[in-house]
N, C-alpha and C positions, 0 to 999 in steps of 0.2 A: 607363675607366680610373677602378679604386675606389683613394683615397684612399690610404695604404701607413700605419701604423700606426708613431710610431717611437719604439720607447724609453727611459730615461734610466735607468742606474745607473752609481755610482761604482765600478770596477770594486775591490780591497781595501775595501771597507765595508762594513757593519761590520768583516769580516774576510773575505781570499781566500777559504776555500772556503765561506765563505756569501754573496759579492756573486756566483762562479760557478752557486751556486745559487739564485742571483735570478735572473739569466741566463736558467735552464734554467725560471723558474716562464715570464718574458718569452716563450717557445716560445713553453712546451707552452700558451701560455693564444690566442700567435693574436696576438701580436705581429709586424708584419715584418721592422721591421728593428730596429737595437740601436742604439742608441749609446752608446761607450763615455767618461766621463766618466776622464781620465787622471790621478791622483792631484799635488794644490795643496798650495802654502803656505801662499799667498795668493791664491784663490779672489773677488778680486775685482770683482768683475763679476755672478758669480750671487744667487742670494738665502736669507738665510745656515740653511735646509734642507740646500738642492743645496750651496751654500758649508762646510757642516760638513762633510758626508759625507767632499766631498775634503781634508776639515785630514784631518781623520780616518784615510783614504788614506794619504794622504801620508804619515803615522809609522809605518803597519803593511809599510813594505817601507824593506828595507837600501838599494836607490839601484832604478836608473830600470833598470840589470837586469832585477831582481827582478817589476819592473813589466812590462817586456813578455814572458817567463815566461809571465807570468799572460793576459796576451793570450793569449797563446800556442796557450793551453792550450783559453783560453773559443772559438775561432776553432777546433784539433780536434774541442773537443764541438757545433758549431756548425759544421759547416762550410757548409750551405745555407744559414744567416742574411747578407743582409751586415748589412755593420760599418758602424760614425762612426764616432770617433775626438776626440771637444774635446780640446781641450790648448792649453791655456793660451800668449802667445810668453814670454813668461820661464822659463817652467817645457825647451821647447827649445833657447832660450839655455843659461838656469846653469846649469842640470838636471840632463840628456841629455847637452845637445851638439847645438850644427846637424849635425856631421857622422851624431855617433850612433845620432841618433836617421832621417834620413836612411838606417844605414847596418840597423837593426834592425825600420826602418816595413815594407820594403822584402821585407825578410829574414819579414818576415810577412803579407805581403800588404794587407797593408791602405791604401788609396789616396785612403777618403775622410775629408777634412777638417773639422772649422772650426773656423776659430787667432781665438784674444781676445785681447787684451789687448796688441796690435801697436804697438813704440812709433817702427814706422816698415813701409815693404811688403820690406825683406832677405830675411826671414825669406819670409816671404812668397814672393815672391817665386824664391827656390830652393826647395823646398817645389816648384810646379811645374816648374818647370825641371830637375828626376829626379824625374816622369810624376806627381807628387802632385793630388790639385782639392779647390784649397781655400776653402770659399764662401765666400758674400762676405753681405751681412749686409743688414741696410736697414727700416730704422725705419716706421713705422708711418706718420710724413707724409709717406712719401717724395724727400726731398732731390732734385734733381738729382744730388747727388756722387756720391751714394752710387749710384744709378742704372746712372751712368752707371760705379765702378766694376761694378756689378755687368754692365755687357756687355760686361765685360776678361774679363770671367770665365770657367774652367774647370770651373765647379763647380755643384752648382742653387742655390740664390738661402734664404737664410732670410730671409724676410717677416716682421716684430709682428705677431702674429696680432689682437690690436686695440693699437686708440688706447689713449695715457698723456700725449698735451698733442695738439702739429702733429697740425692735417687737414687732408691738398691739396684746394680745392673740388674737388666730385663726385666722390671716394674716400673719401665717410662710410663705406662698407660696407666688408668684408675682397675681395667682390664686383670691389670698382669697384678699389677697391687693384692687385688682380692681372689684370685683362681696361689700368688704363692704364699696366700695366709690358707686358701683352702692347702691345698698343697704342706704343711705346718701345720696338721692334722686343728685348724678354725670351724668349731663345728657352730659356734652359737650365725645366730642374727647381724648380717651387717650395713648395717645405716651409713652413708656415706653424709658428710659436710662440710661446714664452711665457704662459703664463697657463691655459693647457688644461687644465679640468681636465673637464667634465661632459661629456653626450651629446650636448648641443645649440653645445655647440659646436664636435666634431670635426663635426656635421651641417654648420655652420656654416661652417666649413674644404672640406669637398669639394663643398656650395650654390657652396662658392666659385675652384672646382676643380682647387686645390691641390695638386701630385701626393707630398703630405708632412706628416702630422700628429703635431707634438714637446710628448710628453708627457711631465711632467720627476714632481715635483712629488710629484704627486698618484699618480702611478702606485707612484714608490715608497717610500711611503706604506703596503701594498698590500701589497705584500711579505712583514708576519709569520703570512698566511692567505691561503694559496695555492685556495682555496675564494671569495675574495670575493675575490681577485685577476684571478680565467675571468669571474666572472658581471662587475664591471669591464667588461674589457675586452669579450669579448662585449656589454653596452651601449651600446662602445664602439665594435663595426662592425656592431650592427644602426640604431644609427644612419646610418657614416658611411652601411650600405648602401641607408639607405632617402634619402640623398640625393638618392642617380644610381640609383635603378628610372628 
């Protein structure tokens, strides 16, 4: 099993056509899965850099239908590349509308959703009941309530790859975290991310036997130079492959 490299970008940033070119460059460079950030007016859970790309993208579309039209164009251009859609809960509720989101996302063929900023479980439950795979996030400290939620998830598990506070005893390394989740009955794919930027980071995730690795800001910042981007992705893939020999 090769750990899949998952590249993030905000559709519509810095403008719609340029965001398409960014996705093109990801696929050309060898990124395995594209994570599409849906424009957001208040991306309060993202870092400043990613948040600003989402806010800029939000101002580049006249409405949610225009965003989905861009998503459809992207999917048409890269029909063979899996995609994950990152959505803020309040954007589904207040900007798109739950029913409209289900209609447009279903028509687009979107299945995998990262839902963040949920005020309750209602949107998540509605999406799952309508056939979407909604991921579950687990922080590095592996709290019991998050593990229980993940055990009931129908999608991949998004695991924080680096500690920023509490650490469960015996789970000081990412590999130990992944093993702990497997021992607790988590069978869904585990994708690790947050703060991933170097080949050593990717190697750590591959050695931990996580099925996916999210790369966000570090990748997006290299999209101004296609040669630099390709070299960077190659270094990540080489590190991944060296861990899996």
